[in-house]
N, C-alpha and C positions, 0 to 999 in steps of 0.2 A: 505495500500499500507506499502510493505515496503520502507522504506528510506534509506541512507547511516549511518546517524546516526542512524537508529535500527541496521543496517546489523555490526558497527564497536560496539556499546552496547553489542552484540551478542558473537562477535573475542574477545571482550576481558571476558564474563564471561565465555569463552570457554578457554580461556588461564590462570584464575584463579582459576575453576576447572580440569585443567588439572598441575597447579602448586600443588592442595591441592593433589590430589592421585596418581601423580606423573604418569599420563600418559601423551598422546602426542606425537610427534616425538623426538627423540634425538637430541641433538644439535649439530651439528659436533664441535670437538677440534678445538683449535688455527690451530693445520698445517692441516689439513682436508679445513678448511676453509682458507690457503695459496691457499693450493694447489686449489681447486675449481676457487679463483680466477684468479692465478697469474703464475700455472704451480707449479715443484716442489721447494723449495725452497733450497739455499745456508745452509752450512751447519751450518752459523754462526747463519742467521733466524729459522733457527728451534730452536738453540739453545735458542733463546730471546723468540720465542713462547711457548715454554715449561719451561722455569722458572718464579717462582712464588715470585720472588728478591720484593719487598715491593719498590726498587728504581733501575733505572733502565737507563744508558748515553750511549747512542747511537753515537760513533764518527764515521761515517760511511761517505766513500765517497762520492761526490756530485754521481746521478744515481745509487747507490750502492742497494738499493731496501729497502731503511730504512720507510721511509711513507708507501711502502706494508707491509711490519709487522708488523708497528705501528696498519695499518687501520685494519687489522686482528685478532688481538688483543683488538680490541675496540670494533672493531663487537661480539665477541666472549663473553665480558662482559657483553653488553648488551643484548642479545641471553640468555645465560645461568643464570642470576643472576636477578631476577624479582624486579622491583623498581631501578636496580640500574641505577646511572647519569653518563652519561660517556665525560668528559667537554674537549673542545680542545682548544688551546690558540697559539698564534701565533703571531709573530710583528704586522700581520695586519689582519685584515677580510679577505682579498680574499684569500690568503696564509692558514689559515683556513680550507675556504671554498674547496679548491683542497682533502685539507690531508679528511674533510668530505666528498667528491664526492670516493676517494676512499672506505672510509667506506661503503656505499652506494654500490659499486662495489661488494666486496666482501658479504654484504648484499643479493645482486640479486644474485651472481652467487652460493650462499647456498639455493636457490630455497626460499626465504622468512619463516625459519622455524615455526618463532613466525610473527603475522600476525602485520601490521603497522596500529598504530589508528591512527597517524597523519603523512604526509612525506610535507617537503618544501627542498628550497634549505639549510638551515642552519641547519635545526633538524630535529631528526628522533624519533619518538615516537612509544612504541611497545605495543602492548596489556595484557603483562606482566606487566606494568609500568615502563619499563624500558626509559631512554631517550640520545641520546646525541645530545650534543650540542656546534656550533663552535659560536667561539667568537673572535673577534676584539683584537688586543692589546693594549688596553689601560687600564689601570690601576684603572680610575676613573669609569667606566661604565658598569664593570664583577662580582663587588660586588654583594654581596647578593649571593650567591651558596651555600650551605651546602648539607654535608654526599655525596660526589664527593666518587665514588667508583674508576675510573678511570679517573686519567688528564693525556692529552697527553701534550708535550707543543713543538711542533715544531718551526726547524728552533731555537731552544734555545741560541746558541750562540748570539743571536740579538736581543735578548726578555732585555729588560730593566731590574738593579737589581728593580725598585719599583713594577715591575707589578708581577716579579718572586714571591716576597714575599708579597704579595695582596692575589695570589691565594694559596698557601701554606698551611694557613689555613682553606680551602675546605676540607681537607682531615682528623685532626684533629682528630676529634669526628669518622668518620665513620671508619679511620683507611685505606683506600684509596691510592693506587697506583700510584704510580710516574713517568712515561715514558718521556725521554729529549731525544730529537735528532736534530741533529744539523753536519756540519762540525764547525771548530774551529773558531774562529775571532779574534786570539789575545790572548795576557796574559792579561785579564780583564775583568771582569763581574764575577757573580754569576756564571756560568755556566764551567768556568775554574775554579775555585776557589772548586767546589765540582767533579768535574775530580780529579784533583791533590790533594783535599785535604778531600772530604768528609765523609773519613770514611767508615765502612765496610756494613753498609746499603744498599751504593750503590752498584751494580754490573755492571762493564762498559763493553763494546765491542770497538773494533777499528779494521776495517778494509779500510785498504787504496785502492787505486784503483787497486795498482798491485795483490792484492787478489780477485778483481771481475771480473766473467771470461766473464761479458758482455762486458769490455771496452778493447780495444788492445791495445796492445802496440806503433802501429801505432799512435795513434790518443793518445795518453798522451806524443808521442814526438812531436807532432804538441803543442798541449794544453802550456806545457811548454816554448818552444820556442816563443808562440803570449803571453801567461801570466808572465813571467818570475818567479825567483825563489819562490818569496816572495809569490806569490797568487797561486799559483801552487801547493805550502805544505800546503795551509791552507785549498786548495779545494778538492784535491788529494789524499794526502800523511795525512791528518789527524794529522798535527803536530798546533801545539801551537805554534806560531811566535811571532816574535816581532811586534807591529804595524807600520803603514807606519809612522805615525806622531812624533816617539817616539825620544825625543832627549838620553835618555839612559836608556841602556837594563831594562829588568825588573832585571836581575841577580845582575846588579850594585846598584842598587834602593833597594833592600831586602838587598846586601850586608854590603850597608851603614846605614842601622837601628841596634840600639843597645836599649836592656836595661839596662846595664849599664850607662848608659849617661845619666842624671840630665836634663829636659828639660830648656832650657836659661830662657824663662819668668815665669816658674814654670807652673804647670799645671791648666788646665781652668778647669773653675768652671760648 
Protein backbone atom coordinates (compact mmCIF):
# COMPACT_ATOMS: atom_id res chain seq x y z
CA UNK A 1 0.00 0.00 0.00
CA UNK A 2 1.27 3.45 -0.92
CA UNK A 3 1.22 5.67 2.16
CA UNK A 4 1.32 9.45 2.41
CA UNK A 5 4.97 9.23 3.43
CA UNK A 6 5.83 7.27 0.29
CA UNK A 7 3.97 9.81 -1.84
CA UNK A 8 5.97 12.67 -0.28
CA UNK A 9 9.23 10.80 -0.86
CA UNK A 10 8.33 10.25 -4.50
CA UNK A 11 7.40 13.91 -4.91
CA UNK A 12 10.68 14.99 -3.34
CA UNK A 13 12.65 12.69 -5.62
CA UNK A 14 10.75 14.00 -8.63
CA UNK A 15 11.47 17.61 -7.64
CA UNK A 16 15.18 16.88 -7.14
CA UNK A 17 15.32 15.20 -10.55
CA UNK A 18 13.62 18.20 -12.16
CA UNK A 19 16.18 20.52 -10.59
CA UNK A 20 19.05 18.38 -11.89
CA UNK A 21 17.64 18.04 -15.41
CA UNK A 22 15.98 21.45 -15.73
CA UNK A 23 12.67 19.77 -16.46
CA UNK A 24 9.29 20.33 -14.84
CA UNK A 25 6.77 23.14 -14.82
CA UNK A 26 8.18 26.64 -14.99
CA UNK A 27 7.74 28.77 -11.91
CA UNK A 28 5.81 31.99 -12.67
CA UNK A 29 7.72 35.22 -12.16
CA UNK A 30 6.79 37.40 -9.14
CA UNK A 31 4.45 39.63 -11.15
CA UNK A 32 2.57 36.63 -12.54
CA UNK A 33 2.27 35.18 -9.03
CA UNK A 34 0.86 38.46 -7.76
CA UNK A 35 -1.63 38.71 -10.63
CA UNK A 36 -2.85 35.16 -10.03
CA UNK A 37 -3.60 35.90 -6.39
CA UNK A 38 -4.56 39.57 -6.26
CA UNK A 39 -5.06 40.93 -9.78
CA UNK A 40 -3.08 43.59 -11.59
CA UNK A 41 -0.46 45.30 -9.38
CA UNK A 42 -0.08 49.02 -8.88
CA UNK A 43 2.99 50.52 -10.60
CA UNK A 44 4.97 50.65 -7.34
CA UNK A 45 4.04 47.03 -6.59
CA UNK A 46 5.31 45.89 -9.96
CA UNK A 47 8.55 47.80 -9.36
CA UNK A 48 9.01 46.06 -5.99
CA UNK A 49 8.23 42.66 -7.50
CA UNK A 50 10.82 43.13 -10.24
CA UNK A 51 13.66 44.64 -8.23
CA UNK A 52 16.55 42.51 -7.04
CA UNK A 53 17.75 45.10 -4.51
CA UNK A 54 19.26 43.35 -1.46
CA UNK A 55 17.47 45.66 1.00
CA UNK A 56 13.94 46.99 0.61
CA UNK A 57 12.06 49.42 2.85
CA UNK A 58 8.36 49.71 2.00
CA UNK A 59 6.86 52.75 3.70
CA UNK A 60 3.33 52.22 2.46
CA UNK A 61 -0.03 53.51 3.68
CA UNK A 62 -2.34 51.25 5.65
CA UNK A 63 -4.28 48.99 3.27
CA UNK A 64 -1.94 49.97 0.46
CA UNK A 65 -1.06 46.42 -0.59
CA UNK A 66 2.41 46.04 0.93
CA UNK A 67 1.77 42.64 2.51
CA UNK A 68 0.43 41.27 -0.79
CA UNK A 69 3.56 42.26 -2.68
CA UNK A 70 5.77 40.84 0.10
CA UNK A 71 3.83 37.57 -0.02
CA UNK A 72 4.39 37.25 -3.76
CA UNK A 73 8.12 37.85 -3.39
CA UNK A 74 8.31 35.28 -0.59
CA UNK A 75 6.41 32.66 -2.56
CA UNK A 76 8.59 33.20 -5.63
CA UNK A 77 11.77 32.77 -3.57
CA UNK A 78 10.55 29.46 -2.15
CA UNK A 79 9.39 28.14 -5.51
CA UNK A 80 12.32 29.21 -7.64
CA UNK A 81 15.27 28.58 -5.31
CA UNK A 82 15.82 24.99 -4.21
CA UNK A 83 16.61 24.83 -0.50
CA UNK A 84 15.59 28.45 0.10
CA UNK A 85 14.72 29.52 3.64
CA UNK A 86 12.19 32.36 3.91
CA UNK A 87 11.55 33.77 7.38
CA UNK A 88 8.58 35.97 8.30
CA UNK A 89 9.13 38.13 11.40
CA UNK A 90 6.62 40.49 13.03
CA UNK A 91 6.06 42.00 16.48
CA UNK A 92 3.78 39.03 17.29
CA UNK A 93 3.21 35.50 16.04
CA UNK A 94 -0.37 36.43 15.09
CA UNK A 95 0.91 39.13 12.73
CA UNK A 96 3.50 36.78 11.22
CA UNK A 97 0.72 34.25 10.72
CA UNK A 98 -1.39 36.77 8.80
CA UNK A 99 1.40 37.42 6.31
CA UNK A 100 2.08 33.68 6.08
CA UNK A 101 -1.55 33.10 5.11
CA UNK A 102 -1.13 35.51 2.24
CA UNK A 103 1.92 33.55 1.12
CA UNK A 104 -0.24 30.42 1.09
CA UNK A 105 -2.85 32.33 -0.92
CA UNK A 106 -0.24 33.11 -3.59
CA UNK A 107 1.00 29.52 -3.51
CA UNK A 108 -2.52 28.18 -4.03
CA UNK A 109 -3.35 30.69 -6.76
CA UNK A 110 -0.26 29.54 -8.66
CA UNK A 111 -1.60 25.96 -8.56
CA UNK A 112 1.31 24.81 -6.38
CA UNK A 113 3.91 24.34 -9.14
CA UNK A 114 6.25 22.77 -6.57
CA UNK A 115 4.39 20.23 -4.37
CA UNK A 116 4.38 20.62 -0.59
CA UNK A 117 6.28 18.23 1.65
CA UNK A 118 4.64 19.59 4.81
CA UNK A 119 2.16 22.38 5.47
CA UNK A 120 0.94 23.77 8.80
CA UNK A 121 -0.56 27.05 9.99
CA UNK A 122 2.92 28.52 10.46
CA UNK A 123 5.27 26.67 8.11
CA UNK A 124 5.43 25.46 4.52
CA UNK A 125 8.02 22.94 3.34
CA UNK A 126 8.31 22.14 -0.35
CA UNK A 127 9.70 19.06 -2.01
CA UNK A 128 12.50 21.18 -3.53
CA UNK A 129 13.84 21.67 0.01
CA UNK A 130 12.59 25.22 0.45
CA UNK A 131 10.89 26.37 3.64
CA UNK A 132 8.72 29.32 4.66
CA UNK A 133 8.58 29.84 8.42
CA UNK A 134 6.61 32.44 10.38
CA UNK A 135 8.16 33.46 13.70
CA UNK A 136 7.09 35.28 16.88
CA UNK A 137 8.49 38.69 17.70
CA UNK A 138 10.67 37.58 20.62
CA UNK A 139 14.41 37.89 20.26
CA UNK A 140 15.15 35.09 22.72
CA UNK A 141 13.08 32.44 20.94
CA UNK A 142 14.00 32.83 17.25
CA UNK A 143 17.78 32.49 17.32
CA UNK A 144 19.32 29.52 15.57
CA UNK A 145 18.26 30.04 11.97
CA UNK A 146 21.00 30.50 9.38
CA UNK A 147 21.39 30.51 5.62
CA UNK A 148 18.29 32.65 5.17
CA UNK A 149 17.48 33.48 1.55
CA UNK A 150 14.76 36.05 2.24
CA UNK A 151 13.98 37.77 5.53
CA UNK A 152 10.62 39.55 5.71
CA UNK A 153 10.00 41.96 8.59
CA UNK A 154 6.36 43.05 8.78
CA UNK A 155 5.20 46.06 10.86
CA UNK A 156 8.89 46.93 10.91
CA UNK A 157 8.53 50.21 12.80
CA UNK A 158 7.06 48.26 15.73
CA UNK A 159 9.80 45.61 15.79
CA UNK A 160 12.23 46.31 18.66
CA UNK A 161 15.87 47.08 17.94
CA UNK A 162 17.07 43.98 19.78
CA UNK A 163 14.92 41.73 17.58
CA UNK A 164 16.13 43.38 14.38
CA UNK A 165 19.78 43.12 15.33
CA UNK A 166 19.35 39.47 16.33
CA UNK A 167 17.89 38.43 12.95
CA UNK A 168 20.20 40.40 10.64
CA UNK A 169 23.12 37.94 11.14
CA UNK A 170 20.90 35.22 9.66
CA UNK A 171 21.61 36.62 6.18
CA UNK A 172 25.33 37.27 6.75
CA UNK A 173 26.74 34.14 5.10
CA UNK A 174 23.92 33.41 2.64
CA UNK A 175 23.84 36.94 1.24
CA UNK A 176 20.09 36.82 1.68
CA UNK A 177 17.69 39.64 0.92
CA UNK A 178 15.89 41.77 3.48
CA UNK A 179 12.39 43.16 2.90
CA UNK A 180 10.86 45.46 5.52
CA UNK A 181 7.32 46.82 5.36
CA UNK A 182 5.45 49.18 7.65
CA UNK A 183 3.96 52.56 8.31
CA UNK A 184 6.02 54.96 10.46
CA UNK A 185 5.86 54.96 14.24
CA UNK A 186 7.63 58.18 15.08
CA UNK A 187 11.24 59.27 14.73
CA UNK A 188 12.67 56.34 16.65
CA UNK A 189 13.98 52.84 16.26
CA UNK A 190 16.03 50.96 13.70
CA UNK A 191 13.50 51.26 10.88
CA UNK A 192 13.49 55.06 11.08
CA UNK A 193 17.30 55.09 11.12
CA UNK A 194 17.51 52.78 8.09
CA UNK A 195 14.97 54.93 6.25
CA UNK A 196 16.79 58.23 6.77
CA UNK A 197 20.40 57.07 6.96
CA UNK A 198 20.60 53.44 5.85
CA UNK A 199 22.87 53.96 2.88
CA UNK A 200 22.65 53.11 -0.79
CA UNK A 201 22.13 49.37 -0.31
CA UNK A 202 18.53 50.15 0.62
CA UNK A 203 15.87 50.80 -2.00
CA UNK A 204 12.99 52.76 -0.51
CA UNK A 205 9.37 52.96 -1.63
CA UNK A 206 6.93 55.48 -0.16
CA UNK A 207 3.24 55.40 -1.11
CA UNK A 208 0.78 57.63 0.79
CA UNK A 209 -2.95 56.91 0.78
CA UNK A 210 -3.58 59.67 -1.76
CA UNK A 211 -1.63 57.56 -4.28
CA UNK A 212 -3.61 54.38 -3.61
CA UNK A 213 -6.57 54.06 -6.02
CA UNK A 214 -8.46 51.76 -3.63
CA UNK A 215 -8.77 54.36 -0.84
CA UNK A 216 -11.34 57.07 -1.48
CA UNK A 217 -10.79 60.76 -0.63
CA UNK A 218 -14.06 60.71 1.34
CA UNK A 219 -12.77 57.94 3.59
CA UNK A 220 -9.50 59.79 4.17
CA UNK A 221 -11.38 62.95 5.15
CA UNK A 222 -13.36 60.95 7.70
CA UNK A 223 -10.20 59.32 9.05
CA UNK A 224 -8.42 62.64 9.43
CA UNK A 225 -11.31 64.07 11.44
CA UNK A 226 -11.47 60.98 13.61
CA UNK A 227 -7.76 60.29 14.19
CA UNK A 228 -6.26 63.74 14.33
CA UNK A 229 -3.19 64.96 12.50
CA UNK A 230 -0.52 62.97 14.36
CA UNK A 231 -1.88 59.48 13.75
CA UNK A 232 -3.27 60.32 10.31
CA UNK A 233 0.10 61.51 9.08
CA UNK A 234 1.76 58.32 10.30
CA UNK A 235 -0.81 55.78 9.12
CA UNK A 236 -1.91 57.32 5.84
CA UNK A 237 0.66 59.93 4.80
CA UNK A 238 3.75 57.82 5.64
CA UNK A 239 5.39 60.60 7.65
CA UNK A 240 7.82 60.09 10.50
CA UNK A 241 6.27 62.52 12.95
CA UNK A 242 7.18 63.27 16.56
CA UNK A 243 6.04 60.69 19.09
CA UNK A 244 3.09 61.47 21.35
CA UNK A 245 5.20 61.43 24.50
CA UNK A 246 8.02 63.61 23.15
CA UNK A 247 8.95 66.55 25.38
CA UNK A 248 11.40 67.94 22.83
CA UNK A 249 11.29 67.48 19.06
CA UNK A 250 13.81 65.25 17.31
CA UNK A 251 15.31 68.29 15.55
CA UNK A 252 15.87 70.14 18.84
CA UNK A 253 17.58 67.15 20.42
CA UNK A 254 19.87 66.61 17.44
CA UNK A 255 20.69 70.33 17.27
CA UNK A 256 21.78 70.23 20.90
CA UNK A 257 24.45 67.60 20.20
CA UNK A 258 28.00 68.69 19.35
CA UNK A 259 31.32 66.90 18.92
CA UNK A 260 33.12 70.11 19.89
CA UNK A 261 31.97 70.04 23.51
CA UNK A 262 33.93 67.83 25.92
CA UNK A 263 31.84 65.61 28.24
CA UNK A 264 31.36 67.17 31.65
CA UNK A 265 32.44 64.07 33.52
CA UNK A 266 34.88 62.66 30.99
CA UNK A 267 34.49 59.57 28.87
CA UNK A 268 32.84 56.48 30.28
CA UNK A 269 35.17 53.47 30.35
